C-alpha positions as semicolon CSV with decimal commas, in nm:
position;residue;x (nm);y (nm);z (nm)
1;M;-0,496;-6,055;3,628
2;E;-0,834;-5,935;3,751
3;A;-0,959;-5,920;3,393
4;D;-0,847;-6,280;3,338
5;V;-0,960;-6,434;3,666
6;L;-1,285;-6,262;3,763
7;P;-1,495;-6,366;3,460
8;A;-1,383;-6,724;3,520
9;V;-1,493;-6,732;3,885
10;A;-1,782;-6,487;3,915
11;G;-2,055;-6,736;3,835
12;A;-1,931;-6,978;4,100
13;L;-1,912;-6,729;4,387
14;P;-2,204;-6,651;4,620
15;L;-2,128;-6,277;4,633
16;A;-2,099;-6,025;4,351
17;V;-1,753;-5,945;4,216
18;P;-1,642;-5,695;3,950
19;L;-1,674;-5,818;3,592
20;P;-1,430;-5,623;3,372
21;R;-1,602;-5,518;3,048
22;W;-1,385;-5,238;2,916
23;L;-1,016;-5,308;2,871
24;G;-0,761;-5,048;2,770
25;R;-0,400;-5,088;2,665
26;P;-0,117;-4,834;2,676
27;A;-0,154;-4,597;2,382
28;G;-0,100;-4,239;2,277
29;G;0,155;-4,172;2,547
30;Y;-0,063;-4,316;2,827
31;P;0,157;-4,584;2,988
32;W;-0,086;-4,808;3,176
33;A;-0,333;-5,084;3,100
34;F;-0,670;-5,040;3,269
35;A;-1,008;-5,205;3,305
36;G;-1,360;-5,085;3,381
37;Y;-1,669;-5,262;3,508
38;E;-2,029;-5,177;3,590
39;R;-2,075;-5,034;3,936
40;L;-2,174;-5,295;4,191
41;P;-2,458;-5,209;4,431
42;G;-2,367;-5,136;4,790
43;R;-2,097;-4,946;4,975
44;P;-1,777;-5,050;5,150
45;A;-1,844;-5,213;5,485
46;S;-1,579;-4,986;5,636
47;D;-1,810;-4,689;5,569
48;A;-2,128;-4,850;5,700
49;G;-2,074;-4,837;6,077
50;L;-2,192;-5,195;6,116
51;D;-2,308;-5,300;6,460
52;A;-2,258;-5,641;6,623
53;R;-2,590;-5,777;6,490
54;R;-2,508;-5,697;6,129
55;R;-2,158;-5,841;6,157
56;Q;-2,305;-6,155;6,312
57;A;-2,546;-6,185;6,019
58;A;-2,258;-6,141;5,771
59;A;-2,045;-6,416;5,924
60;P;-2,198;-6,725;5,757
61;R;-2,220;-6,552;5,419
62;L;-1,855;-6,451;5,444
63;G;-1,759;-6,804;5,545
64;R;-1,946;-6,954;5,249
65;F;-1,784;-6,708;5,012
66;L;-1,432;-6,802;5,122
67;R;-1,511;-7,172;5,129
68;T;-1,628;-7,146;4,768
69;L;-1,333;-6,932;4,657
70;H;-1,076;-7,159;4,822
71;G;-1,250;-7,466;4,686
72;L;-1,221;-7,366;4,320
73;D;-0,994;-7,574;4,100
74;P;-0,703;-7,345;4,002
75;G;-0,632;-7,558;3,696
76;A;-0,979;-7,493;3,555
77;L;-0,954;-7,114;3,556
78;G;-0,794;-7,076;3,216
79;A;-0,563;-6,807;3,351
80;D;-0,199;-6,809;3,451
81;V;-0,253;-6,696;3,810
82;P;0,068;-6,599;3,993
83;G;0,180;-6,747;4,321
84;D;0,240;-6,554;4,640
85;T;0,511;-6,337;4,489
86;I;0,514;-6,080;4,773
87;R;0,515;-6,337;5,057
88;R;0,174;-6,261;5,202
89;A;0,196;-6,590;5,393
90;D;0,520;-6,486;5,561
91;M;0,469;-6,202;5,805
92;G;0,818;-6,228;5,955
93;G;0,963;-5,952;5,741
94;R;0,670;-5,724;5,822
95;L;0,701;-5,748;6,201
96;P;0,942;-5,451;6,239
97;M;0,715;-5,237;6,022
98;M;0,413;-5,338;6,229
99;A;0,598;-5,259;6,552
100;G;0,688;-4,917;6,416
101;R;0,328;-4,844;6,323
102;I;0,213;-4,945;6,671
103;E;0,458;-4,700;6,822
104;R;0,333;-4,423;6,592
105;L;-0,027;-4,498;6,691
106;T;0,070;-4,490;7,056
107;A;0,250;-4,158;7,015
108;A;-0,060;-4,017;6,844
109;G;-0,276;-4,123;7,139
110;L;-0,472;-4,377;6,935
111;V;-0,345;-4,679;7,129
112;A;-0,349;-4,647;7,507
113;D;-0,158;-4,965;7,586
114;P;0,062;-5,111;7,311
115;A;0,173;-5,409;7,523
116;P;-0,101;-5,651;7,401
117;L;-0,018;-5,563;7,041
118;H;0,354;-5,621;7,085
119;R;0,276;-5,945;7,268
120;L;0,073;-6,065;6,971
121;L;0,363;-5,977;6,740
122;A;0,594;-6,189;6,956
123;E;0,366;-6,487;7,011
124;A;0,167;-6,538;6,691
125;P;0,315;-6,763;6,420
126;A;0,465;-6,556;6,140
127;R;0,381;-6,829;5,886
128;P;0,082;-7,060;5,854
129;P;0,115;-7,438;5,820
130;R;0,191;-7,554;5,467
131;A;-0,123;-7,606;5,263
132;P;-0,212;-7,672;4,899
133;A;-0,213;-7,349;4,701
134;R;-0,565;-7,217;4,653
135;L;-0,714;-6,917;4,479
136;C;-0,695;-6,630;4,731
137;H;-0,828;-6,276;4,726
138;G;-0,511;-6,168;4,905
139;D;-0,627;-5,829;5,042
140;L;-0,951;-5,901;5,222
141;Y;-1,073;-5,658;5,487
142;A;-1,374;-5,435;5,551
143;R;-1,300;-5,179;5,281
144;H;-1,314;-5,450;5,015
145;L;-1,647;-5,590;5,133
146;L;-1,970;-5,435;5,002
147;V;-2,293;-5,416;5,202
148;D;-2,640;-5,296;5,112
149;G;-2,851;-5,037;5,294
150;E;-2,944;-5,293;5,558
151;G;-2,584;-5,390;5,619
152;R;-2,614;-5,723;5,438
153;L;-2,299;-5,848;5,268
154;T;-2,340;-5,825;4,890
155;G;-2,000;-5,819;4,716
156;V;-1,622;-5,834;4,726
157;I;-1,410;-5,585;4,534
158;D;-1,045;-5,492;4,469
159;W;-0,896;-5,817;4,341
160;G;-0,557;-5,676;4,248
161;D;-0,386;-5,916;4,491
162;V;-0,555;-6,232;4,360
163;H;-0,306;-6,519;4,361
164;L;-0,254;-6,887;4,427
165;G;-0,138;-6,918;4,785
166;N;-0,209;-7,026;5,140
167;P;-0,580;-6,977;5,220
168;A;-0,491;-6,865;5,576
169;V;-0,405;-6,528;5,419
170;D;-0,774;-6,461;5,356
171;L;-0,890;-6,588;5,696
172;A;-0,760;-6,266;5,850
173;V;-1,098;-6,112;5,766
174;A;-1,265;-6,334;6,027
175;H;-1,049;-6,176;6,298
176;G;-1,054;-5,819;6,172
177;F;-1,416;-5,788;6,063
178;L;-1,597;-6,019;6,304
179;A;-1,627;-6,012;6,681
180;P;-1,546;-6,341;6,857
181;A;-1,916;-6,418;6,902
182;A;-1,961;-6,417;6,522
183;R;-1,664;-6,638;6,439
184;P;-1,829;-6,974;6,517
185;A;-2,089;-6,900;6,248
186;F;-1,810;-6,811;6,006
187;L;-1,625;-7,135;6,081
188;A;-1,942;-7,343;6,058
189;A;-1,988;-7,212;5,704
190;Y;-1,621;-7,222;5,604
191;G;-1,519;-7,556;5,751
192;P;-1,235;-7,679;5,974
193;V;-0,932;-7,454;6,017
194;D;-0,596;-7,559;6,157
195;P;-0,543;-7,374;6,488
196;A;-0,198;-7,260;6,373
197;A;-0,347;-7,120;6,051
198;W;-0,611;-6,944;6,260
199;A;-0,342;-6,791;6,481
200;F;-0,147;-6,672;6,175
201;A;-0,464;-6,516;6,035
202;R;-0,500;-6,319;6,357
203;L;-0,151;-6,174;6,312
204;R;-0,233;-6,077;5,954
205;A;-0,553;-5,911;6,078
206;L;-0,341;-5,706;6,318
207;H;-0,129;-5,600;6,020
208;F;-0,440;-5,466;5,845
209;A;-0,583;-5,301;6,157
210;V;-0,275;-5,099;6,251
211;A;-0,205;-4,999;5,890
212;L;-0,563;-4,882;5,837
213;M;-0,579;-4,703;6,171
214;L;-0,265;-4,510;6,090
215;Y;-0,384;-4,432;5,738
216;G;-0,731;-4,329;5,856
217;H;-0,578;-4,098;6,115
218;E;-0,328;-3,936;5,880
219;A;-0,578;-3,902;5,593
220;G;-0,855;-3,765;5,813
221;D;-1,086;-4,053;5,715
222;A;-1,311;-4,078;6,019
223;G;-1,508;-4,377;5,890
224;L;-1,201;-4,583;5,816
225;L;-1,046;-4,485;6,148
226;A;-1,358;-4,600;6,335
227;E;-1,359;-4,931;6,147
228;A;-0,988;-4,980;6,218
229;R;-1,046;-4,915;6,588
230;A;-1,323;-5,175;6,591
231;S;-1,102;-5,417;6,399
232;L;-0,817;-5,377;6,646
233;G;-1,057;-5,457;6,929
234;F;-1,176;-5,770;6,749
235;V;-0,819;-5,883;6,685
236;L;-0,729;-5,858;7,052
237;D;-1,032;-6,065;7,151
238;V;-0,960;-6,434;7,095
239;H;-1,173;-6,722;6,971
240;S;-1,027;-7,066;6,904
241;P;-1,155;-7,268;6,605
242;A;-1,130;-7,591;6,804
């Protein structure tokens, strides 16, 4: 799907994306298809230790990127893009898993007070308002954003979850990657967002933050753990799009 979709959209997007050039099919006992592309400049934002100023500077560029992506005409892509086959826009079935991860983080001493997290699980809408299906990245968080040596946003990678779905799925990045002070600049670039969609995006950002914190802890990935801690703090700090 990446090999079909990315060449069709790359020229329209304001940030670099992978352009598959080498495609391989199962052969000689190797069972998987694969694709390769030229290395994009930059490093994952999750490894960059970005401060508040750099995140603030990234906000409008990130908003413009998503506005452009969600504004593309799906019918003009020339690819049979799947819908939301794994229910990314329905977090209801993931709530027990998220609650379990929060308890594991608390037991590990990584979360001092789980009550605000459980309260968000209980209060946030598990589904966004219905919206026309748009082209979505589907897995957008700091590790899939590239930044240059100055911390400037340069690219978006890992498009394996690309699909036609509810754009609120991608808005989680505004809660998990940006502090509240940076979100107005994101929204000014992206455009109006339904408050209920914004609230759903916050719940999805919590899903990413607790999963990445647990993974970073268990894998011994200090950079990812630090980014996940920052993300969890951002998620718990609220900004309304109104």
